[in-house]
C-alpha positions as CSV (number, residue, x, y, z in Angstrom):
1,M,76.7,-112.2,109.4
2,L,79.7,-113.5,107.4
3,S,81.9,-110.6,108.7
4,K,81.0,-111.5,112.3
5,L,81.7,-115.2,111.8
6,F,85.1,-114.6,110.1
7,K,86.3,-111.5,112.0
8,G,90.0,-111.1,111.6
9,K,90.2,-113.7,108.8
10,S,90.0,-111.6,105.7
11,G,91.3,-114.3,103.4
12,S,88.7,-116.8,104.5
13,L,86.0,-114.2,104.3
14,R,86.9,-113.3,100.7
15,L,86.9,-117.0,99.8
16,V,83.5,-117.8,101.4
17,A,82.0,-114.6,100.0
18,G,83.2,-115.6,96.5
19,V,81.8,-119.1,96.8
20,F,78.5,-117.7,98.1
21,A,78.2,-115.2,95.2
22,A,79.0,-118.0,92.7
23,V,76.3,-120.2,94.1
24,L,73.8,-117.4,94.2
25,A,74.5,-116.4,90.6
26,A,74.1,-120.0,89.5
27,S,70.9,-120.4,91.3
28,L,69.4,-117.4,89.6
29,L,70.0,-119.0,86.2
30,V,67.9,-122.0,87.1
31,P,64.2,-121.5,86.0
32,A,61.4,-122.1,88.5
33,G,60.4,-125.8,88.6
34,A,63.7,-126.9,87.1
35,L,65.5,-129.7,88.9
36,A,68.0,-132.4,87.8
37,Q,66.3,-134.7,85.3
38,R,65.2,-137.9,86.9
39,S,65.8,-141.3,85.2
40,D,63.0,-143.3,83.8
41,A,63.3,-145.6,86.9
42,E,63.0,-142.6,89.3
43,L,59.9,-141.3,87.4
44,K,58.3,-144.7,87.5
45,Q,59.0,-144.9,91.2
46,L,57.4,-141.5,91.7
47,F,54.1,-142.4,89.9
48,E,54.0,-145.8,91.6
49,S,54.3,-144.3,95.1
50,K,50.7,-143.2,95.6
51,P,47.5,-142.7,93.6
52,V,47.1,-139.6,91.4
53,N,44.3,-137.3,92.5
54,I,42.1,-135.4,90.0
55,I,40.1,-132.7,91.8
56,V,37.0,-131.6,90.0
57,G,35.2,-128.4,91.1
58,S,31.8,-129.6,90.1
59,A,29.4,-132.4,91.0
60,P,29.5,-135.9,89.4
61,G,27.8,-136.3,86.0
62,G,28.7,-133.1,84.2
63,G,31.2,-132.5,81.4
64,Y,34.1,-131.6,83.7
65,D,33.5,-134.7,85.8
66,T,33.0,-137.0,82.8
67,F,36.2,-135.8,81.1
68,S,38.1,-136.2,84.4
69,R,37.1,-139.8,84.7
70,M,37.9,-140.6,81.1
71,V,41.3,-139.0,81.5
72,A,41.9,-141.0,84.7
73,R,40.9,-144.2,82.9
74,F,43.3,-143.8,79.9
75,V,46.2,-141.4,80.8
76,A,47.8,-144.0,83.1
77,N,48.8,-146.0,80.0
78,Y,51.1,-143.1,79.0
79,L,52.6,-142.4,82.4
80,P,55.6,-144.2,84.0
81,G,54.5,-146.9,86.4
82,N,50.9,-147.0,85.2
83,P,49.6,-145.2,88.3
84,S,46.1,-145.5,89.8
85,F,43.8,-142.5,90.0
86,I,41.2,-141.1,92.4
87,V,38.7,-138.5,91.1
88,R,37.6,-136.2,93.9
89,N,34.5,-133.9,93.4
90,V,34.9,-130.7,95.4
91,P,32.0,-128.6,94.2
92,G,31.3,-125.0,95.4
93,A,31.7,-121.4,94.5
94,G,31.4,-122.0,90.8
95,Q,34.3,-124.5,90.8
96,L,36.6,-122.2,92.7
97,R,36.6,-124.4,95.8
98,G,38.0,-127.3,93.8
99,L,40.5,-125.2,92.0
100,R,41.8,-123.8,95.3
101,R,42.1,-127.3,96.8
102,A,44.1,-128.4,93.7
103,M,46.4,-125.4,93.7
104,K,47.2,-125.9,97.5
105,A,48.3,-129.5,96.9
106,K,52.0,-130.4,97.1
107,P,53.6,-129.6,93.7
108,D,54.9,-133.1,93.1
109,G,52.8,-134.0,90.0
110,M,50.4,-136.2,91.9
111,T,47.4,-133.9,92.0
112,L,45.6,-132.5,88.9
113,G,43.1,-129.7,89.0
114,L,40.6,-128.4,86.4
115,L,40.5,-124.8,85.5
116,H,37.3,-123.2,84.3
117,P,37.9,-120.4,81.7
118,R,35.9,-117.9,83.8
119,F,38.9,-117.8,86.2
120,V,41.3,-117.1,83.3
121,Q,38.9,-114.3,82.3
122,R,38.8,-112.9,85.8
123,E,42.6,-112.8,86.1
124,L,42.9,-111.1,82.7
125,A,40.3,-108.5,83.8
126,G,42.4,-107.7,86.8
127,T,40.3,-109.6,89.4
128,D,42.5,-111.8,91.6
129,V,41.4,-115.4,91.9
130,P,42.4,-116.7,95.4
131,D,45.3,-119.3,95.5
132,F,45.6,-119.1,91.7
133,D,48.4,-117.6,89.6
134,L,47.7,-117.4,85.9
135,K,51.3,-116.7,85.0
136,K,52.7,-119.6,87.0
137,V,50.1,-122.4,86.7
138,R,51.3,-125.4,84.7
139,V,48.8,-126.0,82.0
140,L,48.5,-129.5,80.5
141,G,45.8,-128.6,78.0
142,S,42.2,-129.0,77.3
143,P,40.4,-132.0,75.7
144,S,37.6,-129.8,74.5
145,A,39.1,-126.6,73.0
146,G,37.7,-127.0,69.5
147,A,36.2,-124.1,67.5
148,V,32.6,-124.5,66.2
149,P,30.7,-122.6,63.6
150,R,28.9,-119.5,64.9
151,I,26.6,-117.6,62.5
152,W,24.5,-114.5,63.1
153,C,21.3,-114.2,61.1
154,V,18.5,-111.6,60.7
155,R,15.0,-111.8,59.5
156,R,15.2,-111.8,55.7
157,D,12.6,-109.1,55.4
158,I,14.9,-106.5,57.0
159,G,18.0,-107.3,54.8
160,T,20.4,-109.9,53.5
161,T,23.7,-108.2,54.0
162,Y,25.5,-106.1,56.7
163,A,25.3,-103.1,54.4
164,D,21.5,-103.4,54.3
165,L,21.5,-103.2,58.1
166,V,23.7,-100.1,58.1
167,K,21.4,-98.4,55.6
168,R,18.4,-99.3,57.7
169,G,19.4,-96.7,60.2
170,T,18.0,-98.4,63.4
171,P,19.8,-101.1,65.3
172,V,18.8,-104.7,64.9
173,T,17.8,-106.3,68.2
174,S,19.5,-109.6,69.1
175,G,19.0,-111.6,72.2
176,G,21.5,-113.3,74.5
177,N,22.0,-114.9,77.9
178,A,24.5,-112.3,79.2
179,P,27.5,-110.4,78.0
180,G,30.5,-112.7,77.4
181,A,28.6,-115.7,76.2
182,A,30.3,-117.8,73.5
183,F,27.4,-117.5,71.0
184,G,26.6,-113.9,71.6
185,I,30.2,-112.6,71.4
186,G,30.0,-112.0,67.7
187,P,27.0,-109.5,67.6
188,Q,28.2,-108.1,70.9
189,F,31.6,-107.2,69.3
190,V,29.7,-105.4,66.5
191,Q,27.7,-103.5,69.1
192,E,30.9,-102.5,71.0
193,L,32.4,-101.1,67.7
194,G,29.3,-99.0,67.1
195,G,27.7,-101.3,64.5
196,P,23.9,-101.6,63.8
197,I,23.2,-104.2,66.6
198,K,21.6,-103.8,70.0
199,M,22.0,-106.7,72.3
200,V,19.1,-107.6,74.6
201,Y,20.1,-109.8,77.6
202,G,18.3,-111.9,80.1
203,Y,17.1,-114.8,78.0
204,G,17.7,-118.4,79.1
205,G,19.2,-121.1,77.0
206,T,19.4,-121.7,73.2
207,S,15.8,-122.8,72.8
208,E,14.4,-119.7,74.6
209,I,16.5,-117.3,72.5
210,M,15.5,-119.1,69.3
211,A,11.9,-119.1,70.3
212,A,12.0,-115.3,70.9
213,F,13.4,-114.8,67.4
214,D,10.8,-117.1,65.9
215,R,7.9,-115.1,67.3
216,D,9.6,-111.9,66.1
217,E,10.4,-110.6,69.5
218,M,13.9,-109.8,68.1
219,E,15.3,-109.3,64.6
220,G,18.6,-111.1,64.9
221,V,19.7,-114.4,66.3
222,D,23.1,-115.8,67.1
223,R,22.1,-119.5,67.0
224,C,21.8,-119.7,63.2
225,V,23.8,-123.0,63.0
226,E,23.3,-126.5,61.6
227,E,23.4,-128.0,65.1
228,N,20.3,-126.1,66.2
229,V,18.1,-124.8,63.4
230,P,17.0,-128.1,61.7
231,R,16.2,-129.7,65.1
232,L,14.3,-126.8,66.7
233,F,13.0,-124.5,63.9
234,P,13.4,-126.2,60.5
235,K,10.9,-123.7,58.9
236,W,13.6,-121.0,59.1
237,V,15.2,-122.9,56.3
238,T,12.2,-124.2,54.4
239,D,10.3,-120.9,54.6
240,K,13.5,-118.8,53.9
241,K,13.0,-116.8,57.1
242,V,16.6,-116.0,57.9
243,A,19.6,-114.4,56.1
244,P,23.1,-115.2,57.4
245,I,25.1,-111.9,57.9
246,F,28.5,-113.0,59.3
247,W,30.3,-115.9,61.0
248,W,33.1,-116.2,63.5
249,E,35.2,-118.9,65.3
250,K,34.9,-121.6,62.6
251,E,33.8,-121.2,59.0
252,P,30.4,-123.0,58.4
253,S,30.1,-125.5,55.6
254,K,29.1,-124.3,52.1
255,D,26.2,-126.8,52.2
256,W,24.7,-125.2,55.3
257,I,25.2,-121.7,54.0
258,G,23.4,-122.8,50.8
259,K,20.5,-124.1,52.8
260,L,20.3,-120.6,54.5
261,G,19.9,-119.2,51.0
262,A,23.3,-117.7,50.6
263,T,26.4,-118.5,48.4
264,K,29.0,-116.8,50.6
265,V,29.0,-115.3,54.1
266,P,31.7,-112.9,55.3
267,H,33.7,-113.3,58.5
268,L,32.9,-110.9,61.3
269,F,36.1,-109.0,60.8
270,D,35.3,-108.4,57.2
271,V,32.0,-106.5,58.0
272,V,33.2,-104.2,60.8
273,N,36.8,-103.7,59.8
274,P,38.3,-103.6,63.3
275,T,41.8,-102.4,64.2
276,E,44.5,-105.0,64.9
277,E,44.1,-104.4,68.6
278,Q,40.3,-104.8,68.4
279,K,40.9,-108.1,66.6
280,N,43.3,-109.3,69.3
281,A,40.8,-108.4,72.1
282,F,38.1,-110.4,70.3
283,L,40.4,-113.4,69.6
284,V,41.5,-113.5,73.3
285,A,37.9,-113.4,74.5
286,Q,36.9,-116.0,71.9
287,Q,39.8,-118.4,72.8
288,F,39.1,-118.3,76.5
289,N,35.5,-118.9,75.9
290,T,36.1,-122.1,73.9
291,F,39.2,-123.3,75.8
292,S,37.3,-125.2,78.5
293,R,38.0,-128.1,81.0
294,I,41.6,-127.1,81.3
295,F,43.7,-129.6,83.2
296,V,46.4,-128.0,85.3
297,L,49.2,-128.7,87.8
298,Q,50.5,-126.5,90.5
299,P,53.2,-123.8,90.1
300,G,56.5,-125.4,91.1
301,V,55.9,-128.8,89.7
302,P,59.4,-129.9,88.4
303,D,60.0,-129.6,84.7
304,D,60.7,-133.3,84.1
305,V,57.4,-134.3,85.8
306,Y,55.5,-131.6,83.9
307,N,56.9,-132.7,80.6
308,V,55.9,-136.3,81.2
309,W,52.4,-135.1,82.1
310,K,52.1,-133.0,78.9
311,K,53.1,-135.8,76.6
312,A,50.8,-138.2,78.4
313,F,47.8,-135.9,78.3
314,E,48.2,-135.1,74.6
315,A,48.6,-138.8,73.8
316,T,45.4,-139.6,75.8
317,T,43.3,-137.2,73.7
318,K,44.4,-139.2,70.6
319,D,43.8,-142.6,72.2
320,A,41.2,-144.6,70.3
321,G,39.6,-145.8,73.5
322,F,39.4,-142.3,74.9
323,L,37.8,-141.0,71.7
324,K,35.3,-143.9,71.7
325,A,34.3,-143.2,75.3
326,A,33.9,-139.5,74.6
327,A,31.6,-140.3,71.6
328,V,29.5,-142.6,73.8
329,A,29.2,-139.8,76.3
330,G,28.2,-137.3,73.6
331,L,31.4,-135.2,74.1
332,D,33.5,-133.8,71.3
333,V,37.3,-134.1,71.7
334,A,39.5,-131.3,70.3
335,L,42.9,-130.9,71.9
336,G,44.0,-127.4,73.1
337,T,47.7,-127.6,74.1
338,S,49.6,-125.7,76.7
339,E,51.3,-123.9,73.9
340,D,47.9,-122.8,72.5
341,F,47.0,-121.5,76.0
342,Q,50.2,-119.5,76.3
343,A,49.8,-118.1,72.8
344,G,46.5,-116.6,74.0
345,L,48.2,-115.0,77.0
346,K,50.9,-113.5,74.7
347,R,48.2,-112.0,72.5
348,Y,46.6,-110.5,75.6
349,E,49.9,-108.9,76.6
350,T,49.9,-106.9,73.3
351,L,46.7,-105.0,74.4
352,T,46.7,-101.4,75.5
353,P,44.3,-100.1,78.1
354,N,41.7,-99.5,75.4
355,G,42.1,-103.1,74.2
356,E,41.8,-104.4,77.8
357,K,38.6,-102.4,78.2
358,L,37.1,-103.9,75.1
359,L,38.2,-107.4,76.3
360,K,36.5,-106.9,79.6
361,N,33.3,-105.9,77.9
362,L,33.4,-108.9,75.6
363,M,34.0,-111.2,78.6
364,G,31.1,-109.6,80.5
365,I,33.4,-108.3,83.3
366,K,32.9,-104.7,84.4
């Protein structure tokens, strides 16, 4: 096209071609989303221009909705212009409808979406999530990414250590909801590595699983934690029915371990001795089980706007008013940053096909 336009004018052609090449080269050096930094006044004008939308993919009243409304209430204090907010509930397709709506919005920083970890898991497992790009989405963080103690116990009459279970010769049955559940991922990992556990799925919630163990329908239970046992089955402690075998995610308190009749309980990795890759597969599955209610912006949101949002979001999760409101709602606050999220993705990238296969199994995706 250039040669046709400047036919017979070789000097002009060389000049224009050189300028074009320089501009193209310079443009390739600019990362996606990067624009000239706006002044504080320009950013204030942006956030004052219209209300910020938070699109929630679930109905009002749940944890995702409650956290969204709390963020809308407090985050404005940390954004230029103190903008107003509108929370829009767009339920359907397991929160996918709301996520797609948010991802299709104009990438100007005025529409937030919420990302359920199941969509992260699907993308990691190679299943495309419509209108969502895991590598390009701009993650702000999660207000509820905290690790909690997880302990797997067995009936004390069949053993008190992992070595006892290995010597027993027959697998210990342990119940769960379905493969990939946060509680059951510990014993499931042992089963995947050929350990002495057989997972039995199809149970309902925590109380149903614990009741099945209590009536000796199974021999192991993954709800052996201080949050549940004293409230639902206190006799497990008073009658010395259970023996803790291993823990994962967050180390339980010495006081609780003592009440379970032990002085020390090993971490999951210390009883099955996994390879480094097997550890990484487990840690990725664990992280994206606990990293819930992830607030995100669209790919292409300018860097200056994205950075303002990240700082505001993190400040909000430390705000005294926000923490008090969460406590009243019965919600725990534990910040998971965008850097934490990216670290999980980098760990995933180290996996070989065998590691990816293990990860899929741990996430319950075939």
